C-alpha positions as CSV (number, residue, x, y, z in Angstrom):
1,M,134.7,-37.7,-22.0
2,K,134.4,-41.4,-21.4
3,K,134.8,-40.9,-17.7
4,A,131.9,-38.3,-17.7
5,Q,129.7,-40.7,-19.7
6,Y,130.5,-43.5,-17.2
7,V,129.5,-41.3,-14.3
8,L,126.3,-40.3,-16.0
9,F,125.5,-43.9,-16.7
10,I,126.0,-44.8,-13.0
11,L,123.8,-41.9,-11.9
12,M,121.0,-43.0,-14.4
13,L,121.3,-46.6,-13.2
14,A,121.0,-45.5,-9.5
15,S,118.0,-43.3,-10.4
16,I,116.3,-46.3,-12.1
17,V,117.0,-48.6,-9.1
18,S,115.7,-46.0,-6.6
19,F,112.5,-45.5,-8.5
20,A,112.0,-49.3,-8.8
21,Q,111.5,-49.5,-5.1
22,D,108.3,-49.3,-3.1
23,K,108.6,-46.8,-0.2
24,I,106.7,-47.3,3.1
25,Y,106.5,-44.1,5.1
26,L,105.9,-44.7,8.8
27,H,104.6,-42.5,11.6
28,N,107.9,-42.9,13.5
29,T,109.7,-41.1,10.7
30,D,111.3,-44.2,9.2
31,V,111.1,-44.9,5.4
32,I,111.3,-48.6,4.4
33,S,112.6,-49.4,0.9
34,A,110.6,-52.6,0.1
35,K,108.9,-54.8,-2.4
36,I,105.2,-54.9,-1.3
37,K,103.8,-58.4,-1.3
38,S,100.3,-57.8,0.0
39,L,98.2,-55.1,1.6
40,T,95.2,-55.6,3.9
41,P,93.2,-53.1,6.0
42,E,95.2,-54.4,9.0
43,Q,98.7,-54.9,7.8
44,I,101.2,-54.7,5.0
45,T,103.5,-57.6,4.0
46,Y,106.7,-56.8,2.3
47,K,110.3,-57.9,1.5
48,R,113.2,-55.7,2.1
49,W,114.5,-54.2,-1.1
50,D,118.1,-55.1,-0.3
51,N,117.2,-58.7,0.5
52,Q,114.3,-59.8,-1.7
53,D,115.3,-63.5,-1.3
54,G,115.0,-63.1,2.5
55,P,112.0,-63.4,4.8
56,E,108.8,-61.5,4.6
57,Y,108.0,-58.7,7.1
58,T,104.8,-57.1,8.2
59,V,103.9,-53.6,9.5
60,F,100.6,-52.4,10.9
61,T,98.6,-50.3,8.4
62,A,97.8,-48.0,11.4
63,D,101.6,-47.3,11.7
64,V,101.9,-46.2,8.0
65,I,101.3,-42.7,6.6
66,K,101.5,-43.7,2.9
67,I,103.0,-46.1,0.4
68,V,104.7,-44.8,-2.7
69,Y,105.0,-47.6,-5.3
70,A,107.8,-48.1,-7.9
71,N,105.5,-46.8,-10.7
72,G,104.9,-43.6,-8.8
73,S,101.3,-44.3,-7.6
74,Q,100.5,-43.9,-3.9
75,D,98.2,-45.4,-1.2
76,I,97.5,-42.8,1.5
77,M,96.8,-44.2,4.9
78,D,96.7,-40.9,6.8
79,M,95.5,-38.0,4.6
80,R,96.0,-35.4,7.2
81,L,99.7,-36.3,7.8
82,A,100.3,-36.8,4.1
83,R,99.1,-33.2,3.4
84,R,101.4,-31.8,6.1
85,M,104.3,-33.8,4.7
86,K,103.7,-32.3,1.3
87,E,103.4,-28.8,2.7
88,N,106.5,-29.3,4.9
89,P,108.7,-32.2,4.1
90,G,110.6,-31.8,7.4
91,F,107.4,-32.0,9.5
92,L,107.9,-35.5,10.8
93,K,111.6,-34.9,11.7
94,K,110.8,-31.7,13.5
95,D,107.7,-32.8,15.3
96,S,107.7,-36.6,15.2
97,A,106.6,-36.8,18.9
98,M,103.1,-35.6,17.7
99,V,102.6,-38.4,15.3
100,R,104.2,-41.5,16.9
101,C,102.0,-43.8,19.0
102,K,104.2,-43.9,22.0
103,N,101.7,-44.6,24.7
104,Y,99.9,-47.7,25.9
105,A,97.1,-47.9,28.4
106,Y,96.2,-51.4,29.9
107,L,93.3,-52.7,31.9
108,S,93.6,-56.0,33.8
109,P,90.3,-57.4,35.1
110,L,92.2,-60.5,36.1
111,Q,95.0,-59.4,38.4
112,F,96.7,-61.5,41.1
113,S,99.3,-60.7,43.8
114,E,100.7,-62.5,46.8
115,N,97.8,-60.8,48.7
116,G,95.0,-62.2,46.5
117,F,92.8,-61.2,43.5
118,G,91.8,-57.9,42.1
119,L,92.3,-55.6,39.1
120,S,94.9,-53.2,37.7
121,L,95.5,-50.2,35.4
122,S,98.9,-49.6,33.8
123,Y,100.5,-47.0,31.6
124,E,103.5,-47.6,29.4
125,R,105.5,-45.2,27.2
126,N,108.1,-46.0,24.5
127,L,111.4,-44.3,25.3
128,D,112.9,-44.7,21.8
129,K,111.8,-44.8,18.2
130,S,111.9,-48.5,17.9
131,G,109.9,-49.2,21.1
132,I,112.7,-51.3,22.6
133,F,112.7,-49.5,25.9
134,R,109.6,-48.6,27.8
135,F,108.7,-46.8,31.0
136,Y,106.2,-48.9,32.9
137,L,103.7,-47.8,35.7
138,P,101.1,-50.3,36.9
139,V,98.7,-49.5,39.7
140,I,97.2,-52.6,41.3
141,T,94.5,-53.3,43.9
142,T,94.0,-56.8,45.3
143,F,91.9,-58.4,48.0
144,N,92.3,-61.6,50.1
145,V,89.5,-63.7,48.8
146,A,90.9,-67.1,49.6
147,N,91.5,-67.2,53.4
148,N,89.3,-64.4,54.6
149,V,86.8,-66.0,57.0
150,Y,87.6,-65.7,60.7
151,T,85.9,-65.9,64.1
152,D,85.8,-62.9,66.4
153,L,86.2,-63.1,70.1
154,K,82.4,-63.3,70.6
155,G,82.2,-66.4,68.4
156,N,80.7,-64.6,65.3
157,T,82.0,-65.4,61.8
158,V,83.6,-62.3,60.1
159,V,85.0,-61.8,56.7
160,R,88.1,-59.6,56.3
161,E,89.3,-59.0,52.7
162,D,92.5,-57.1,53.7
163,P,92.8,-54.9,50.6
164,M,96.3,-53.9,49.3
165,F,97.2,-51.1,47.0
166,Y,100.4,-51.3,44.9
167,V,102.3,-48.8,42.8
168,M,105.2,-50.3,40.8
169,P,107.2,-47.8,38.6
170,G,109.9,-49.4,36.5
171,F,111.3,-50.1,33.0
172,K,111.1,-53.0,30.5
173,V,113.1,-54.0,27.5
174,R,111.8,-55.8,24.4
175,V,113.9,-59.0,23.9
176,F,111.9,-60.6,21.1
177,E,109.5,-59.5,18.3
178,Q,107.9,-61.4,15.5
179,Y,104.8,-60.5,13.4
180,N,104.2,-57.5,15.8
181,N,104.0,-59.7,18.8
182,S,106.6,-59.0,21.5
183,V,108.2,-60.3,24.7
184,F,109.5,-57.9,27.3
185,L,111.7,-58.3,30.4
186,G,111.8,-55.6,33.1
187,T,112.1,-54.6,36.7
188,S,110.1,-52.4,39.0
189,M,110.1,-50.9,42.5
190,V,107.1,-51.9,44.6
191,F,105.4,-49.6,47.0
192,A,102.3,-51.2,48.7
193,E,100.1,-50.4,51.6
194,G,96.9,-51.9,53.0
195,N,95.5,-54.0,55.8
196,K,96.2,-57.3,57.4
197,T,93.9,-59.0,59.9
198,Q,95.5,-59.6,63.2
199,T,94.7,-63.0,64.6
200,I,95.4,-65.4,67.5
201,D,95.1,-69.1,67.3
202,S,93.2,-71.2,69.8
203,T,93.4,-75.0,69.9
204,S,90.7,-77.4,71.2
205,N,89.8,-81.1,71.1
206,G,93.2,-82.0,72.6
207,G,95.1,-79.8,70.1
208,Y,93.5,-81.4,67.0
209,Q,91.4,-78.3,66.1
210,T,92.8,-74.8,65.7
211,T,90.5,-71.8,65.4
212,K,91.8,-68.4,64.1
213,Y,90.3,-65.5,66.0
214,A,90.3,-62.0,64.5
215,V,91.3,-59.5,67.1
216,G,92.0,-56.4,65.0
217,T,93.4,-54.9,61.8
218,Q,97.0,-53.9,61.2
219,N,98.4,-51.4,58.7
220,K,100.6,-53.2,56.3
221,F,103.4,-51.6,54.3
222,L,105.8,-53.1,51.7
223,F,108.7,-51.9,49.8
224,G,110.7,-54.1,47.4
225,M,111.8,-55.0,43.9
226,I,110.1,-57.3,41.4
227,G,111.3,-58.7,38.0
228,H,108.7,-59.3,35.4
229,A,108.2,-60.9,32.0
230,S,105.4,-60.1,29.6
231,A,104.1,-61.2,26.3
232,E,102.3,-58.6,24.1
233,V,100.0,-60.0,21.4
234,Y,98.6,-58.0,18.5
235,L,94.8,-58.3,18.2
236,K,93.9,-55.5,15.8
237,P,95.4,-52.1,15.0
238,K,96.2,-50.3,18.3
239,I,94.6,-53.1,20.4
240,Y,96.8,-55.6,22.3
241,F,96.5,-58.5,24.8
242,M,99.2,-58.9,27.4
243,A,100.0,-61.6,29.9
244,E,102.5,-60.7,32.6
245,I,104.1,-62.5,35.5
246,G,106.5,-61.1,38.2
247,L,108.5,-62.3,41.1
248,G,110.3,-60.3,43.7
249,W,111.3,-59.7,47.3
250,T,110.6,-57.1,50.0
251,Y,113.3,-54.9,51.6
252,I,110.8,-53.4,54.0
253,Y,107.8,-55.2,55.5
254,S,106.1,-53.6,58.5
255,L,102.8,-54.1,60.4
256,N,101.7,-51.0,62.4
257,N,105.2,-49.7,61.8
258,V,106.8,-52.7,63.4
259,P,109.4,-54.4,61.1
260,Q,108.6,-58.0,60.1
261,N,110.6,-60.7,58.3
262,N,110.9,-59.9,54.6
263,S,108.7,-61.9,52.3
264,G,108.2,-62.7,48.6
265,L,106.3,-60.6,46.1
266,F,104.2,-62.0,43.2
267,E,102.0,-60.6,40.5
268,L,100.2,-62.2,37.5
269,G,98.0,-60.2,35.1
270,F,96.0,-60.6,31.9
271,K,95.5,-57.3,30.2
272,I,93.8,-55.6,27.3
273,G,95.6,-52.5,26.0
274,Y,95.2,-49.6,23.7
275,R,98.1,-47.9,21.9
276,Y,97.8,-44.1,21.3
């Protein structure tokens, strides 16, 4: 009899403790047991229920379906999903891919490569629930805008911008995260094709003056690998800023299908992204 009363007491105590927690229901199917500290339209600040003397954490309001407080009241962030959860409690587990914001689209109006300056578009997709691993696919176009003025064989000044087009599929791994800002490291293959102005040098004034003469355009092809580091900064729900830098090396470098000495690869981009 005493044993039964003891078990009943433990069950009642566990029930009281569980109901004393705030519950944060996330789009990625996670449920956080917490003590809510503050709530704004942009983010929720909380302490973990099992470590209330520990640090405070934040989560984007856009990533939350609802909050159930210890007293039983609720704040609904996504009415449509909350209704579906009520009708079918297993909805998120069965169809979580529908409701997680897995995808990122980035535009870089300030993109640099070893070829010059241009712009880029990139697509990224989370490969796991926590967003630690991502597939990464940037598409870059740059132009030679620094050393693009030549003289042709008739003595006329010509401008050759030598455009290059890059596709760089790869993966990245999140190595640091704080307050929804993240740092990633990754690697990508590089496929690039474009133009390179073919020149000859002519010296004059006793060898003191060299003139580059443009005599044609060559097809340029590159294949290589590049390692990159990026910092992703939260601006507002679903809007991010990213700065990225990459360094690499070519394995194949050809001009008009003639092999050349391998050379370095470089990219630097400043991007605005949308999470969906």
